[in-house]
N, C-alpha and C positions, 0 to 999 in steps of 0.2 A: 627216727628221732629227729626233732626240728634243732635248727642251730640256735645256740643259747649262748648271748654276750657274757665273756668271762666277769663282767660286771656282779652278773647274777649270783655265782659262785662266791665272789667276794663280800657281796651283801648279806649272804646267808652265814658266813661265818664270823666269829666274834672276835674282838681284838684281845688278845689276854694281857693280863695285870700280871702273870707269873713269867718269869725267864729262867734261863739257865744260867747257873753260877757264871762269874767272869772268869775265875780261874779254871774253869771246866773244859777239858778236851775231849773230843768225839761225844759220844751219846748224844743228846739233844743239843741243837743249836739254832740259832737264827741266821738263815742265809743271807748272802750279800745279792743284791739285784743282778741277774743275769744281763749280760751285754753283749749282742744286742738283744732285744726283746721284741718279738711281734706276737701278739696273741694268736693261739693257734684256733683252728675250729673247735668249738666246745659243745658237744650235743647231751641233751637230757630228754628224758622221756615225754615231757609237757613243754618245757621251753620256758618255765616261769621259775621264780624263785620258792614256792610251796613245795616242788617236787624235792628241793633239796634239803627240806627241812625233817631230814631224819639223822638219827644219831650216828649212822655209818655212811660214809660216802665211798662208792668204790669207783676209781676213774681207771678205765682201761683203755690201753693204744698199742699199736703197732711199736716195733722197735724203732727208734729214734725220730718218734712223731713231736717230742717234745714234753715227755713226762716228768724229767727232772728238772727241766727248764721251768716249767709250769709250776712246780713245786716249790722251787727258788723265789719265783716270783711272788706266789701267795705267802711265802714265809717271811719276805723283804717288806712286802708292802703293809702286811697286818700283823708282822712280828710274831709269828706262829712257829712253836718249835716243831723242827723235822727230825725223825729218827730215820737214817740212812742205813738200810738194812744190808747195804753191800759193804759197809765198813763195821757196823755194830753188831756182834752175835748176840742172840736173843734165845729166849726158851722161856718156861713158864714164871710168871710174875712179872717179867721184866718193865712192862708198861707201868704198874703201880710203882717199882722202884723209881723209876727215871721221873715220874710224876712227883713223887715225895722228895724229891731232891731240887725241885725247882725254887727258886726264892720269889717272894711277893712283894710287889710294890706298896700293896695296901695290907701287908701281914696276914693275909688270909689263907686258910689251908688249902692246898693246892690240889687234893683229892677231891674235897668238896667242890672246889670251882669247877674241875674236870666234870663232875657229875651235873654240876647246871649247865654245861655248855660252855663255860667261860675261859676254859683252855682246849681248844680244839688242838690236836696232834696230827701233823702230817706224817706218813709213814710210806715213806719213797724205796723204790728197788726191790719190792717184794719178789722179784725174780731172782734176782742175786743174791738175796736172802736166803732163799733156800738153797742155795749152793754154800754161802758161809756158815749157816747155822743147821744145816741139813733137814730132812723132813720133817723130822721128828721135834725139832728145836722151834720149828715156824708152826707147826701144828698147835705145840704148847703154848706158843706166843699168842697165836690167834685166839685158843680157847681160854686162857686165863685173861685175855682182853676183853671177850665179851662176858666172861663171869664178872669182871670187873663193871662193867656196865650195868650188870643184872642185879648187883647189889644196892643199887639206890635208883628209883623209878620216878622220882618226882617230875624229872624234865626228860621229855622224850621226844621233843621236837626242834632241838638243837643240835647242829653236828660236833660230834665229839671226836671222831675218828676219820680221817682222809687218806684211803689206801689207796696207791698208785702200782698198776704191774701191766704186764701182757696180758692177753687173754686168758691162757691157762691158768695162770697164778690167781688171777682175779676169781675166774670160774671155781675153783678149788676154794678160796676164801668163802666165796658166797654160800658155796654148799656146805661149809662146816657153819657158817654163822646159822641158815636156815634148819640145820640138822640139830645144833646144840642150843640154840638160843631163838626159836620163831617169834619171841614175843620183841625182840631188838630189830628195829626197823631200819633197813639200808636203801639204797639206791643207786642206782649204775650210771656212770655218765660215760662218754667216749671223748677221747681226744683223737680229731680225724687229721687226715692230710690237708696240706693249706689248700684253699682256693685261689682261683686265678688271681683276686686282688690281694689276698694275704700273701700269696707265691713273689709277687711283684715287690711288696713291701718289705719281705725278708731278704730278698735279692738286694735291694738298695740299703738296707739295714748293714748288711755285712760290708757291701761296695763303701758306704761312708765311713765305715768304721776302719777300712784298711785302705783307703785313699788317701793319699799326701797332697798337700798344697799345689795348684797348677797341675792336677793331674788331668789326664785327658777325660775321664769320667766327671769331675768335678767342672771341667771347663766345657762340656758339651753334653749336657742333660738330654738334651732330644735325640741325639745320635746314640748315649746309652739307651734311652728307652726303645728306640729301634732295633737295637740289638738284642735287647731282652725278648722282643716280640720275635725276632728272628731264630731265637735260642729255641723258643718253646714252638714254633713252627717246624724246626727240624727235630726235636724230639716227636712230635706228632706225624712226621715223615717215617721216622725210623719204626715207630711203633705200627707203622701200616694203617693210620686213621686218617680219615676223612678231613677235607679242611673244616676247621671249627670244631671238630668233635672232642679234641684233646681233653678240655675239662668237664665233658660229659660222659667218658668213659672210664670205666673201672680200673684199666691198666694205666691209661692217662693220668688219672688223679693220682697214683700211687708213685709215678715217678716225677711228674712235673711238680706234684705238691709235696715231694719228699724233703724234708729240713736238711739233710746234709748234703744233697744234691743242690739246693739253691743256697744252701751258704757257701758251697765251693764256688758256684757261678759268680754270687758276688764278690768273692775274693780275687777272683779270675779278671771279673769287669773291672776292679779298682786299679788293675796294672796294665789292661789293654792301652797301648797308645795309638790303635789304630783299628777303628771299629767298623769301617767300611770294608777292609780286605779280610778281618775274622768272618763277619758276617758273610761275605762272598763266598769263602771258602765252606762254609755250613751250607749254602744254599747249593753250591756244585757239587757236594759230596751226598747231598739228599740224606743229610743226617748221621752220616758217618762219625763225624766229631762229637756230635750229640751222644750216639751210641758210647764212644770213648769217653765221654764223662758219666756217664750211667756205670758202664764197667767200672771205671775207676772207683765211684761209689759202692759198687756191690764188693770191690776188693777190700775196700776200708771197712766195711763192715765185718769182713771174715777176720780180718786183722784186729779188729777190736774185739771180737769175740774171744779170738784166742789169748789176747792178752789178759781178758778178764779170769779164763780158767787157768792159765799159767800163773797168774798172780796168787790165785788160792794153791795150786799145787808146790808153788816153792815152799809154802810154809809146812808143808806136810812131807816133802818126800827127802829121802836120804842123800840122792845125787843130783847134780845139775842135770837140766832138763835139755834133750836134744831139740833142735829148731824143728823136727818134725810133730813136735806135741800139738796138736791141734791146728795145725798150720792149715792153710787155704785147700791144699788138696786132701789132708785127712778129715776136714770137715764136709766138704764135699761128698766123699766117699760115705762118710757117716749119715750124712743125710739121705743118700740114695738107700742105704740098708734100713735106716729107720723107718724110710716111707714104705719100704717092701715088708716090713715085719722081719726082718733079717737080724741075724745077731750083730752085735755093734763091733765089729773087726776093723774098721776103719781101712785105710791105703795100706796096712801090712807095712810100713814103715817106721814106726815107733820103736824103740829099743830101749826099754828101761828093765830095772830089777824086778823079779817076781811081786815083790812087796810093793814097789812103786807103780808097777802095772794094773796092781789090784785096786789102788786109790784112783789111779786115772781111769779105769774102767767106770768105777763107782762115781764117779765125778760127770764122765759121760753121759753116764743113765739119768743122771738129775738134771744135767744143764740142757743136753741137746734138743729134748720135747720143747723148750722155750726159744728155741734158735728164731730169730728175726726172720728167717727164710721161711718159716713153719707158722700153720694157722688150723688147729684142730687136728693134727695129724696129717695134713696135708700142706703142699706148697701153696704158699699164701698168693703165689701169682705164676702164671706159666712161664714167664720168662726167668723166674728164680727156679721153677723146676728143671727147665730145659737146660739151664745153665749146670745145676748139679748132676743132671741125668747124663748129659753129653760127656762131662768130664769123668764121671763113673764109668762110662762105657770105653771110653780112651784109654783109661788104665786097667783095662781088662774085666770090669765087672759087668754084672748081668741085669737086666731091668725086666721086668715080666711084660708079656703083652697088655695085661690090662691097666698097667701103669702108663704105658706110652698110649693107649685109649683115652686114659683118663687127661694126659696133657694136652693130647688132641683135642678134646671137648673142650678144656679151658680155653685153648686157643681160639677154636671155634666161637664159643660163647662170648668172648671179647673182641672178636673182629667186629670192622666197620659193616654196616647195614647196607651203605650204599658202595657205588663204585669209586675207588681212590681217584682222587683228583690229581692232574698231570699237569 
């Protein structure tokens, strides 16, 4: 897929004249612009506006590559309403009800305007929605939404729904649309990891947002730029890549172009008062400190996933939740079991009542396949896989020979093609 400017997507969408009611909380809303914001890499099948002139635009991306940020930017820029499925439970008929409750600046009927493509709706967090509304609720929501589209076929070349989610959820939605409404055209676009230029822009955006007047970062822009170069060189060395290969290697782009990592680097950059010493340490340790940043990001991902599941569990459980519920060790054990197609028993440290344990297991069954460490029932990267597998083995778990061979193959396929620079 070729890179496509975000402006192409913006041009394909209409600016609505219908808005959520001012006193309405939750449901549909117009987002505030995200700050800071650097457009992510956006890829479509053809790279022009024509390919986006479909009724449904499916935007898929890995975890934390900027899906929700992109959704908020589109909403703020065009005043398009967002439906956040992580916060709003949905089922059959939800879209129709939400549209009907909009107010119009020109007093026109919102359902008719939706059919004309004049009220595109952004549906964010399809993955989290499957947890909040459960599988049945999401299937009913998607099914009734496409039935709504089928009621009026006069306008079929304007985007009406923009759905954002990770690969697995977008694939399930696509299959449902193709099965139940083949006449409703859709297109899939990808939000990719940041490239070299975008990564630097994002680091600087976060650094400028965090820097105080008179900071070393603001006073010495040249040294800050050199430090960023040194940091990426350290990441390159830590991944075992040859000099200059970072932005051309799959593993390199995953880590070096990963938004949370770049945000962390920018925030750190804003408070460093001696770029020369820190850069010297990065070089001296041959990437060890860069690895430390990467490991910290991985830890933050696991903690974020824990918070999401625990937030849902608290509303349903009878007793307070122990810290072990979906914590780092539990997730890594579950990931290793999922990959091996074993029963999802976790690390054996979670203690809940029988009733709450059944609810917990049910949530894990729904949520784990969409974990950011996974892609299509495999580890998304050899580093992520090695992290989970090594932790599982350390805690007494067993890993099949086939899985170890698969991980080894991932490492070999992403290894540098030439001798490592020294």
